[in-house]
N, C-alpha and C positions, 0 to 999 in steps of 0.2 A: 452640119455639123449639130447635128439636136444633141441636148444634154440629158443624163439622167443625174436626179438632183438626191443625193444622199440626206443622212439624218441631220438635226444639228448637235452641236457638243455638248453632252449631257457629262457630268463630269472627264474621267480620264476616255475606257475603251468607249468607242461610239456601235450603238445596232448595228450590226452584220446590215450591210449593201447585197443587193442581189447583181451581178454585173452581165450574165447571159438569160436570156426568154428567149430557147429554142425549144422544141418538141426531141433534137438529137440527143447524142448524152456529149456534157462538158465535161472537158476535167485536164487536171496541173496534173504535169509527169510527178518524176523523183525527183529526189532534195539531192542533188547532186550540183546539178544547175539552177539558173533563180528564173520564174517564173515571173517574176515581181521586182522591179527594180526602180528606182526615185532618184533624182536630182531637185532640191530644194524645193520648191512646191509643183514640181513636174511627177507623177507615178504611172510606172507602162506595165500593163499586165500580157500576156500569149499564154493560152493554154492551147489545149487539143480539142474538136469538134468533132464527133461526129456527122458529117452536114453532106446537103444532095449527095447521097452513097455515098461516102467516103473521109475518114479522117483527112482536117485539112486543118492549118494553123491558123488562128486568130489570134487577132490586138486588138487592146484598147486605155485610151490614155484620160490621163486628170492634171490639168492645169493648175488647180485648184486646193491640190494636197488633200485630192480624194471625192472633196465633196460633190463635185458633177466630173462627167464620166462622157467622154465623145462617145460614136458611134460607131459598134465593132467593126475590124476591117481584115479580110481575108488575103494572109501575106503568101499562102501557097498559091499554087496558080497550075493546079497539076490535076486529075483526075484519080491519081494512083495515091496510096496510101504517104501518107506527111503527119507524122508525129511525132512526140520528141521538144515541143517546142522551148528555146528556151534565152534567154537577151543577156546583153550588159549594153551598160548609159555608162556613155562618160560626156555629161554638158551638152548639145542638144547631137548626139550620133546615139543613136539606139540601133543596137546588132543583136538579131536573133538569126537560131537555125537553129539546124532541125531534122531529123533522117529522113528521108524520103526513096520511095519507091518508084517514081519516074521514070527509073531509066530503067526497069525493069530488074533492078537488083537496091538495096539499101547502099543509099548514100546520102550523104552529108548535104545541104544546101544550108543557103543563105541571103537573106537581106539588109537591106539597112536604112535607116534615116538620117539626113544630116540637117533636119528641122524639126526635132525633137515628136516624130512623132504622127506630126503633118503631113505630110508623105512619102514616097519611098520605092526603091528603088525597086528593079526587075530582081526575082528570085536568080538566084544562082551556084550552078554545082561545084561543090569544093572537094569532092573526093573522084578520083577516076578511079579504083582500082576492080577486079573483080570480086573483092570478096566483103563481103558485108559490113555494113559501116554505120555505125548507131550509138547513140547516148553522149552528144555532143554535151561539151559543156565551156561557155566563152568568158572572155576578160576582158576588158578595156583599158586603155594609158594611154589619153593624150590620142596621138596617133597611132600605135603600135596596137592590136588588134590579135589575144592569142585564143589558138581555136585547141581543144584536145577530145579525144572518140576515145571506143573500143576498135579493136576494126579484125578481122579476121585474112587477112590478105596472106599470114603466114603456113596459114591452117591452123592457126592457131590463135587465139584470142587476146590478144597485145593492145596497149596506151598509143597514142599516135598525139603526134602535135603539128600544126600549123600556125604561122604567124603571116599580117599581114602589116608591114611598115607604112602604107597609106591611108590612112583611116577603112578599110575593108576594100578599098578599089583593084589593090591586084594581090597574088597572096605566094607566098612561095611553098620551099619545094614539103613534102612532107619527113617529121624525123618520129622514128619509132623511140619510147621513151624506155619503152617494159621490155622486160624478156628472160620469159622461169618455166618451171612445170604448171601451175596453175593458170587458169585462165585470168585475165584482169581486164577489169570491168566496172563501170560508170565511175569516170575521174569525174572531178572537179578542179578548177584550174580558179588563182587570182593571182592579183598582180598590184604590187606597191611601188612607186618609184621601176629600179632594173631589176627587183626582182621577180621571180616569177614561179611560183608554186603548186604544183599538181599533188594529189591525192587519188588514190582508187582503191580497189579490194582486189587481193588475190591470196585463193584458197583460205578465205574467212579469213581472212590478215588487212590490214591496212597498212598502206606504204605513200613512202612522201617520197619526190623529187622535189629539186629548185633546180631553176638558174641563174646567177647573178648580172646577164648581161641581155635582159630583156631576151630568151630566147634561143638566140644564138647558138651559147654549150651551154649544156649541160653536166649537173656532178654525180655524184654513184645513189643509187638510188637506196632507200634507208626502210627497214620495217618498222610502225611506231609499235602494234601490237603483238600481244605472244602468252597469248590466254588461248586455251584449248576450245572453246567454244565459238559460234560463229560473229566473227564482227565485220557490221560490210555495208555500205550504204554512203558512204565518208563527203562530208562538205570542207570545201576551207575556207577562211576571209582572213585578211591579211587587214594590219595598222598599222602602219609607219616597221618595224622590224617585231614586231611580234605577230605569232602566227596562230592562229586559232581552228584546231581540227574538231568535227562532231560527226557522229555516229552511230548506227544501230547494234546493240552489243546483245546477248544473249548467256555470258559468264554465268550471270546472277540464277539464271533456269527460269526465267522470263524475259523478255526484252525491253532495255534500257537505252538511255540517251547516256553515251560516253563522252569527254570531252579532256583535251588533253592541245596544251600551251606550249609555242616556242618563245624566248623573251629577245633572243638571238636573232632572229634573221629564220631561226631553223638551222641552227647547227645546236642547239642541244632540246633537251627538251624533257618537259615537267613530267612529274606521277599523272595519271590519267585519271580521271574523276568519272562516277556512278551518277550523273545530274537526276536522273526519277528515280529512284530506288526505293522501288512499291513491288507490289506484286502482281499488277496489272500491266497488261505489256502499253508499252509504249514507241511510237512506230515513227520513225524514216524521219528524223530532227533536220531541221534546218537552220540557218545561220546566219547573220550577217551585224555588221561590225561598224561602227562609228566615232572613230574616234577611242578614248575608254568605255565605252556602252559595246556588249555583247547582247546581243539580243535571240534567243531560242524557240524554235516552235517544233511542237509535236500532231501525230494524237494518237488519243490515250485511251483503254475502254476501264478502267478502275469505276468508273460511273456505271458501270452494267452497261452500258452505248459510246458508240467512239464518240469521243468530242475534242474538240483543240484545245491544247495546252501552250501556252506558254511564260517563260520564265527573263531574267536577264541578268546581267553583272556590270555592274556601273567601273570596274576597277580590273578594267583590261581583262574580268576573267577569274580572276585573284578569289573574287567573293556569289558566292549566286542567292537572289533574292529567291522567296518563295512561287509552289507554281501554280499560276493561275489558268481557268480555265477561261474561255475565252466563250465557246456555244454550251449552250441547254435545250438543244430540241432533240427529239424523240430520235430521227434521223440519225444514220451517218455523216459524218464530216469526215475527212480528211487530207490525207495529203496536202499539208500547208505549204508556202512559202515566204518567206518574210525580207523588208529591205525598213533600210532606217534613211529618215536624211534632215538636215536640221533640226525641229523639236518631235517632230512624227516619227511616231514606229507605225510600217502599213504590214499586212498580211491578209493574205488568199489563199483559199481552199475550195476543194470539190465537195457537193452538198446534196444530199438527198434529199430534206423535207420538203421540196416540192412533187415528189413523187416522181423523177428526173433529176440526175446528176446534168448537177448549175453549179458554175464560178459565181463565191458568193467572196466578200469584202470586209473589213473591218481596221478601223486603223485608233490609235491613243495617240493626240494629238500634240502629248505632255511625254511619251513617253521617252523618248531621247535627247534625253536633258546635259547634251555634248557643251563645253568648256570652247568659248573663242579660241582656244588653241590648239584645239582637236583638232579644226578643221585645216589648219594649218594654214591659211593665210589672215592676215591682220584688216580688222574692220576698219574702215577710212568712213560710211558714213552710215548714223546706224537704220536708214528706213532702206526700204524698198517691195517701194509700190510703183501702182500705175493709177492717176485719177483724172477724170474726164468732167468736166466742167463748161458747159450746163450736160447734163444726162439724164432723161433725153433732150437733143435739142434738134434744131433746125434746119437751121441752115451751117453753123460751123461751131465746134468741139473744140475746147482744147486740152488737147494730152498732156498733164503732167504725170513729169518722171523721175522716178527718186532710187535712183541702184547705190545698194548698201553695199556690194563689198568689192568696188571699184573694179569694171571692166576698164579696159584700155578703150571699147567703142562699145555701140548698143543698135541694132536693128527693132525694127516698129514694122510687122504686117497685122494691114485687116482683111483678114475670113466672111465670106458670106453666111449663113445658118445651115447652107449645102459643104459648105470647110474649101471651096474653093477664093484662092488668093486674090484679091483686086487693089489692094492698094500695097504698097511699099514705102518708107522710108528708109533714106538709102543713110551707111554707118555712120553716124555723128560723133565726134568727143566727146571723151567722158566729165562730167563734172556732178556734183553730188548732187543736181537739180539742174532737168535741165523741160523742156516744152515744148510741143509741136502741136499745129494748128492745121486739122481737117475741116473740111467744106464737104464732107457729104458726097465727093466723085472719086471715080476709081482712077487707075492708072493714066485711061489713055482722057481723061479730065472729061467723061460723063455719068452726068448727076443721077445719083444712085436712087433707086426708089425706097421708099420705109420700109423699115423692117427692122430686125436685131443682127450687130455686124458684132462681130468676138476681134481687140486688138488685143495682140502679140509682143509683149520683150522681150529678145532676144540678147542676149549679153553672153560671151564668151563661153559664159558658165549656166544659166541657167535662166529662165523661162517662166513671166507672169502672166498673167488672160486680164482683163476686165468685159464684161459684155455692156456696147455702145446701143441705144436705141434711136436710130433717125425717125422723126415724125417730118411727114410734107402736109 
């Protein structure tokens, strides 16, 4: 498991970190779904890469809040075009979807990880129809996984939905959500508790539909925009009963980022707002929500060159701070996606500064100043940490564990530098302070060679890691 070291924290937003190093094109996709997600200090990124003669979907993880990164992993497993990779995270679960030409027709494929991206299942085909299935978006809520996509099996593009109620192991039948005169495209899905919200573009307008029973039944579709200009590529996010929708709109004569919210779970909607009212083109915005904090990013040519811009709201979208330019390179920076967890805000995008399209990442380690009440659970222990004493060590080291989110139990697993699991400590009851002793052996009792090892703490919600140096 080789690691890429990012920059140290200086001020708020850190300098950009390059995540891909391949001669081929590496690119994020559109904003209707997420190519980055985070839980606590664990960050997951997926992207499309034209490697080995065709498009494939790749992933990379960080277990320390975006400071260091594991090696890239290829998730798609065919020589057909695999593109539009997007993901959703729930605790240790990572669910990735994409569209794949492997069957000789564009279909939706899926793979998952149950250990925070350390290992992955084989890919699985989720659609089985003669039409073209594309632009998937996925949301995860405990064991229930929600998937939407655009499909022309009826001879006309419509939005379809399906779900899994067992963490992606099995999937229920497809459900058609839209039905109209215009093609329905680029759906986005989000969920909170038993409520599921889906938005999409049809006839250059934004539409919304919701389910109150985890996708079992659906209410009537409602139209959110009523202007003669192009409104498209919406993104939806949910925090409790507040629903946030963001899209790309041309009603002002140039492209702006527009936003609307519902504070009653999608029953009624407040007036929409232009968040980037300037004479430049502000393209394809992305959206992330954590409690009262709302984060958006987009790419903008107000400086004569497309750059990544960001802004946030600290009060559920009621008011917004000023625009902040994140990139300052002469090359094009485009297609950002953002995520927020703990105190951190993460942004990933596609950049041409290396004379080749590459994936770049940056973070603000203090930009998501959520309150304890925003997190939806009570804080019992104030610290959340893994410590090794001594480290480096020759014979034994004590693994001290402080878990601050009150999990019922935890697991400790140790991996070698190649990412191979070599030692597991079975689930143990949680107290605020715990400790284990590791004697430098694997699960068979074999003494391990000197080297760097990685100690992972898994709780029911979070992942934390620390490196261990074994001397001989």
